[in-house]
Structures are given as C-alpha cells and as structure tokens.
C-alpha positions in Angstrom: 0.0 0.0 0.0 1.4 3.4 -1.0 2.1 6.2 1.6 -0.8 8.2 0.3 -3.3 5.3 0.6 -2.0 4.6 4.2 -2.6 8.2 5.2 -6.1 8.1 3.8 -6.8 4.8 5.6 -5.6 6.2 8.9 -7.9 9.2 8.6 -10.7 9.0 11.3 -13.4 10.0 8.8 -12.5 7.2 6.5 -12.4 4.7 9.3 -15.8 6.0 10.6 -17.4 5.5 7.1 -16.0 1.9 6.9 -17.2 1.1 10.4 -20.7 2.3 9.4 -20.6 -0.1 6.5 -19.3 -2.9 8.8 -22.2 -2.2 11.2 -24.8 -2.7 8.5 -24.8 -6.6 8.4 -24.8 -6.6 12.2 -27.9 -4.4 12.1 -29.6 -6.8 9.6 -28.9 -9.8 11.7 -30.1 -8.1 14.9 -33.3 -6.9 13.3 -33.9 -10.4 11.9 -33.5 -11.9 15.3 -35.8 -9.4 16.9 -38.5 -10.0 14.3 -38.3 -13.7 14.9 -38.6 -13.1 18.6 -41.8 -11.2 17.9 -40.4 -7.7 18.6 -41.4 -5.1 16.0 -38.5 -3.2 14.5 -39.3 0.2 12.9 -37.0 2.1 10.6 -36.1 4.4 13.5 -35.3 1.3 15.6 -33.1 -0.1 12.8 -31.3 3.2 12.5 -30.7 3.2 16.3 -29.4 -0.3 16.1 -27.1 0.7 13.2 -25.8 3.7 15.3 -25.2 1.5 18.4 -23.2 -1.0 16.4 -21.2 1.7 14.6 -20.4 3.4 17.8 -19.4 0.1 19.4 -17.0 -0.7 16.5 -15.6 2.9 16.7 -14.9 2.4 20.4 -13.2 -0.9 19.6 -11.0 0.9 17.0 -10.3 3.6 19.6 -11.6 6.5 17.6 -11.9 9.8 19.6 -14.9 10.0 21.9 -16.8 12.5 19.6 -16.7 10.0 16.8 -18.7 7.6 19.0 -21.4 10.2 19.3 -21.3 11.0 15.6 -21.5 7.3 14.7 -24.5 6.8 17.0 -26.5 9.7 15.7 -25.6 9.6 12.0 -28.1 6.9 10.9 -30.9 8.7 12.8 -29.9 12.0 11.2 -29.9 10.4 7.8 -33.3 8.9 8.4 -34.6 12.3 9.5 -33.2 14.0 6.4 -34.9 11.5 4.1 -38.2 12.0 6.0 -38.0 15.8 5.4 -38.0 15.1 1.6 -35.6 18.0 0.9 -34.5 18.5 -2.7 -31.3 16.4 -3.5 -29.6 19.5 -5.0 -29.8 21.1 -1.5 -27.6 18.3 -0.1 -25.3 18.4 -3.1 -24.9 22.2 -2.8 -24.2 21.9 1.0 -21.7 19.1 0.3 -19.8 21.1 -2.3 -19.6 24.2 -0.1 -18.3 22.2 2.8 -15.8 20.4 0.5 -14.5 23.7 -0.8 -14.1 25.1 2.8 -12.7 22.0 4.5 -11.3 20.0 1.5 -9.0 17.3 2.9 -9.8 17.8 6.6 -10.7 14.1 6.7 -7.0 13.3 6.0 -5.2 16.1 7.7 -7.5 16.3 10.7 -7.0 20.1 10.6 -10.3 22.0 10.4 -10.6 25.7 9.8 -9.5 27.6 13.0 -9.6 31.4 12.7 -7.0 33.0 15.0 -8.1 36.5 15.6 -6.7 39.9 16.6 -5.3 38.7 19.9 -3.2 36.1 18.2 -2.0 38.5 15.6 -0.8 41.0 18.2 1.0 38.2 20.1 2.8 37.0 16.9 3.8 40.5 16.0 5.3 41.0 19.4 7.6 38.0 19.3 8.9 38.4 15.8 12.5 39.7 15.6 12.2 43.5 15.0 15.7 44.2 13.8 15.7 42.6 10.4 13.5 41.7 7.4 11.8 38.4 7.8 10.6 35.6 5.5 7.5 34.4 7.3 4.9 31.8 6.4 1.5 30.9 7.9 0.8 27.2 7.3 -2.9 26.7 7.0 -3.6 30.4 6.6 -7.4 30.2 6.2 -8.8 33.5 5.1 -5.4 35.2 5.5 -6.1 37.6 8.4 -2.7 37.1 10.1 -0.6 37.4 7.0 -2.4 40.5 5.8 -2.1 42.1 9.3 1.6 41.4 9.6 2.3 42.6 6.0 0.7 46.0 7.0 2.8 46.2 10.2 6.1 45.1 8.6 6.3 46.2 5.0 10.0 45.5 4.8 9.4 41.8 5.4 7.8 39.0 3.2 4.7 37.3 4.5 3.2 34.3 2.8 0.2 32.1 3.6 -0.3 28.5 2.3 -3.7 27.0 2.4 -5.0 23.7 1.0 -8.7 24.3 1.0 -9.8 26.1 -2.3 -12.4 28.5 -1.0 -10.4 30.0 1.9 -7.3 30.2 -0.3 -9.3 32.1 -3.0 -10.8 34.5 -0.5 -7.3 35.2 1.0 -5.8 35.7 -2.5 -8.5 38.2 -3.4 -8.1 40.0 -0.1 -4.4 40.4 -0.8 -5.0 41.7 -4.3 -7.5 44.2 -3.0 -5.2 45.3 -0.2 -2.3 45.9 -2.6 0.4 45.1 -0.1 3.2 42.5 -0.2 1.2 39.7 1.3 0.8 36.7 -0.9 -1.0 33.3 -0.7 -0.3 30.0 -2.4 -2.6 27.0 -2.5 -0.9 23.8 -1.4 0.1 21.4 1.3 2.7 22.7 3.7 4.2 19.1 4.0 5.6 19.7 0.5 7.4 22.9 1.6 11.0 23.2 2.8 10.5 25.0 6.1 14.2 25.8 6.1 13.5 28.6 3.6 11.7 30.7 6.3 12.8 32.8 9.2 9.6 32.2 11.1 6.8 29.6 10.7 3.3 30.0 12.2 0.8 27.2 12.7 -2.7 27.1 14.0 -3.5 23.4 13.2 -4.9 20.8 15.5 -3.5 18.4 18.2 -3.5 15.6 15.6 -1.0 17.5 13.4 1.5 18.7 16.0 3.8 15.6 16.2 4.2 15.6 12.4 4.8 19.4 12.3 7.5 19.0 14.9 9.3 16.2 13.1 9.3 18.3 9.9 10.4 21.5 11.6 13.1 19.9 13.6 14.5 18.3 10.5 14.3 21.3 8.1 14.3 24.6 10.0 17.7 26.3 10.2 19.5 27.8 13.2 18.1 31.2 14.2 14.6 30.5 12.9 11.4 30.5 14.9 8.4 28.1 15.0 5.2 29.5 16.5 2.0 27.6 17.3 -1.2 29.1 18.5 -3.2 27.1 21.1 -1.6 23.7 20.4 1.6 22.7 22.2 4.2 20.2 21.1 4.6 17.3 23.5 8.1 16.4 22.3 9.8 19.6 23.4 8.8 22.3 26.0 8.3 25.7 24.3 10.9 28.4 24.6 8.1 31.0 24.4 4.8 30.8 26.2 2.6 34.0 25.8 -1.0 34.5 26.9 -2.5 37.0 24.5 -4.1 40.1 26.0 -7.6 39.2 27.2 -9.1 35.8 27.0 -7.8 33.3 24.5 -5.3 30.4 24.0 -1.6 30.7 24.5 1.0 31.3 21.8 3.9 28.8 21.9 7.3 29.3 20.3 10.5 27.3 19.7 13.9 28.7 18.7 16.2 26.7 16.5 
C-alpha cells in the first residue's frame, strides 16, 4: 500500500465510514433476530441499532470520543433527512460548499480555525524587529494574520499557504485588493521546505503537532522560529509561552 493510501486509511473520517458499513450486516442480523422473537422493528429502531453497532465498533477501533457520538447519531440524522424530503440538490450544494471550505480535513485532521486579533498581536510582538523576515503561515485560512503582519512590517515578506480552495481564493482576493506585499499560495505545507523561512506560524490541531515538529526539527535552520497558537508540542517544551491580551489560547514558540 502506498504512503498516500495509508494516510487516507488512517484518517478517522474514512475509518468511521468503513465502520458504518461494517455495522450494516450486524444491524440486519439483529433486526432479523428481533423480528423472529416477535419484537417489532421500525425504521427508527433499525437506525438506532445501526448507530449503536457503529459506535461500538468505533470504540473498539479507539476513535476519539466525539466520533462515537457521531456514529451513534448519524443513521438517525440520515433517516430524518430522508423524511423531510428535501431536494437532492440542496444536499449536493451543501456538500460542495463544505468540500471547498474543508477540503482534505478528513485526511489532515486540521479543520478551519480562525486565530483573531489577539493572536496577531502576540505573533507581531515575538517576531524579531531588527531585520526583514521571510514568514509563512501554514494553514492560513482567510489570510487575516498574513495581511495584518504585512501591513505592520512592509520590509518583510509574509506568505500564507492553504490547502482548501475557498479560503485560499478568499485570501488571495483580499491580498490583491489590499495591494500590499502579502501573498498566498494553494498547497500542502508538507511539500514545503521549512528551512527557507525565518519564522513559521501554525494554527493546526492536536493531531497534526507531532508531524509538524518532526518536519520543523529536520528542516528549520538555526536562528529560525516556530510558532504555534493554542496547540503545544509534547516532544519539546516551548521556549516562548505567551498568553495574548484578554481571554484566549496561548502562543507557543520554539527557537532553532
């Protein structure tokens, strides 16, 4: 099996789908046994059985706790959606919009997390002030941080990389309208050489932090800085730990 296929197989969303499929024959057998015993089984009851079996299999596969709830409720939600008799195009439109926003979240386990003004201020405060920087925001979303830093530090180069098409397009249009030096590329940061940058910022997810650290510790050069908002790296204590002004998660940093 290729590396790409292994990564897709390990994605919790893919495993959840396969476990739902695996639960289907168990539901059929259970419903048959209940009918033979004289117990009526409605469609809602069958959907509940399907959810129970899928949740049990997900627990056996040690998926995160929220997946158990999703697996339990998914068949019931699907049945309710069918009962509402909504137009199929509505579901297709919703699926396409979510796909353009979240794209390969099922594989990367990195949903869209907006950082906000407090995080931008904290990042601006820790960047070295005495020299031009080559900075990249991996998973840049709608581009707020990159655009903000480009306004503050016009002598430096600020880049955002985003995999999902719709957020990337929105950030690229914002950069064009702003007319500054900020720029955005669409792609996967795993294909980048992080050694090309003076500072790397990430607002990803707990599932991605070990991989980010392995990549950064291999590629980032001496004197560079890795920043992560909210999510710490367990392999190495941070050199920087800043609580942004007001409520909000911490900003962590590691010097190389």
